[in-house]
C-alpha positions, 0 to 999 in steps of 0.5 A: 500500500502507498501513503496516498490519500484517496478521499476525505470528507468532513462530517457535520457535528451534532448532539453533545458528542463530537464525531471525528472527521472522516479521512479515508486513506490507503495507509493501513496504520492511518486507517487503523488509527482512524478506526480507533477514533471512530470506535471511541466515538461509538463507545461514547454514543453507546452510553446515550443508546443505553440511556435511551433504551432504559427510558423506553423499557422502564415501564416494561421492566417495572411490570407496569406495561407490556413491551412496546414495539419500537421503531426498527431504526431505534439503535440507528437513530440513537447513534450519530449518522457521521459515526456510522458513515465513518465506520462504513467507509473505513470498513470498505477500505479495510475489507477490500484490502484484506483487513476484514479481521482487524476491522471486525475485531475492534468493531465487534468488541465495541458492540459486544460491550454495549450489549453486555452493558445493557443486559448484565449491568444497566438494564437487567443485571443478569447473573452469570450462573454456573451449573454448580450455582444452579444445583446449590441455589434454592428454587425460590432464588431463581424466581426473580432471576426468571423474571429478569431473564424473561424481560431481557430475552424479549428486549434482546430479541425484539430491540437489541438484536434487530438493531445490531443486525441493521447496524452490521448491514449498514457498516458492512454495506456491500459485504454481506458475508462480513456483515453476517459474520460480524453480527453473530460474533457480536450477539453470540456471547449474549445469546449463549448466556440467555440460552444457558440460563434456560438450559440450567432452569430445565435441568433443576429439580422436577418438584411440582412447585417449579412448574409455573415458572418453567411454563413461563420460560417455555412460553417466552421461547415459543413467542420468540422462536420466530424472531430467532428464525428471522435473525439467525438464518445465515450460514454463521448463525443457523447453529445458534438458532438450532440450539435455541430450538433444542433448549426450548424442547428441553424445557418442554421435556422438563415440564412433562417430567414434573407431571411424572414427578407429581404422580410419583409423589402422590403415590409415595405420600399416600402409600406411606402416610398415616391418615385416620380422619374421615375428613378431606385428605390434605393431599386431595386438597393440594392436588386438586388446587394444583391441577385447577391452577395448572389447567389455566395454562391448558393451551401451552401445556397442550403444546408441550404434550403435542405427541401425546394427550395433556388431558390423558396425563391429567386423567392419569394423575386423577386415577392415581389419586383416586386409587390411593384414596380407595386404598385408604378406605380399607384402613378404617375399622368402622366402615361408616367412617370409610364411606364418609372419607370417600364422600368428603374426598369425592365431593371435593374432587367433583366441586373442584372440576365444576365450570373450569378448564380442569373439568373441560379436560376431564370431560362430561363422562368423567364428571357424571361417573364421579357424581354417581360414585358419591351417591353410591358411597352415600347409599353404602353409608346408609346401609352401615347405619340403618336409619338415617337421622335428619341431620345426616346430610350435613354430616355426609356433605360437610363441604357444602356447609359453613362453620356455623352450620357444621357446629350444629352437627355437634348437637347429634351425639351419636354421629361418629362421622360428625365428631371426626370431621369436626375434630379435623376441620380446623386442621384442614383450614389451617394450612394448605398441605404441601406435597413432600419433595423426593429429594 
């Protein structure tokens, strides 16, 4: 190369940050010096960009509003046109002269620093977790991290990465392959950190308490996969897109595993536990409340169980619960108490499936059979006692009555079932019993 200047141009100055004068030269040392000057200007302008982004997503980050779609030129407009133009002209000289790597290394480093500032420091303060951290932290510590991850993932895929893609295309105008490679090099670290977090979450405890947050992770992936497919579609980035899809599927597997764990915990707890009351079993209460809430995510869970039936999985869990309740009945020496136990638990199960998504999943036929079961238990209970006193209906169906009405049952001195239920009423209302963890 010679030291002859090919062209020069002066860029107008605007805003509070002065941009360097553009001078294009074929002297590589001068070009590198000029590149360094433009990169320093870009670093200063990145501070303005970060603040603009903070202002734009403030309400979203504070959960006061959904993420507002931005102008596709958000990042371009936050940077000074003369700085972008200077980088573009410098890239033309250096890429054409075979110094693409030298230009890209310095430019990419500057843009990665900006992304890191947004994700790890200024905006979301995401933590860099190791697999050891994940194994040792209690699940509750992850819940706030998942909220931050969800917000940062959305802002990254909806605002930051599209802006970086547009900026790369402009800076490397006329060199599409160089633009593609630069884009993936800028975004790779941030993308990997976001994906690794989701991968860690999919690998933690299969306890049922984890389900709702893992569903949130699954839904975030589902909504952003189209953005991944749009942004990471060239030869350099397609592997990153495939990794995102793979981890999304892994999160789905984690959700299915939680339902398997729930079946196991019901089976183990009701097999080994001792329960002598004829009232509502705590596990019945916990499982039915849990399934009722879970069923509100029916649409998402039907996607998770796409190769099988989500309703079939719910039916399996109900079968396990009901079979274990039937086994408990055999533990009662007094058959009448066993029937009261069956009536109380079957009535609660039916009540928890009325007019909601859980009942829709189980179906009308299931509901009809369980209602008939209650009346069957009722008839069997009558046979064990002979003549039924007038107050017995309150004793059989205590779940339909409030505490004041239950107190009246105590007036009937001969009702073992009444005393058994009344003795456990406060215990049942005191707390929502939790399934024990396997680990």
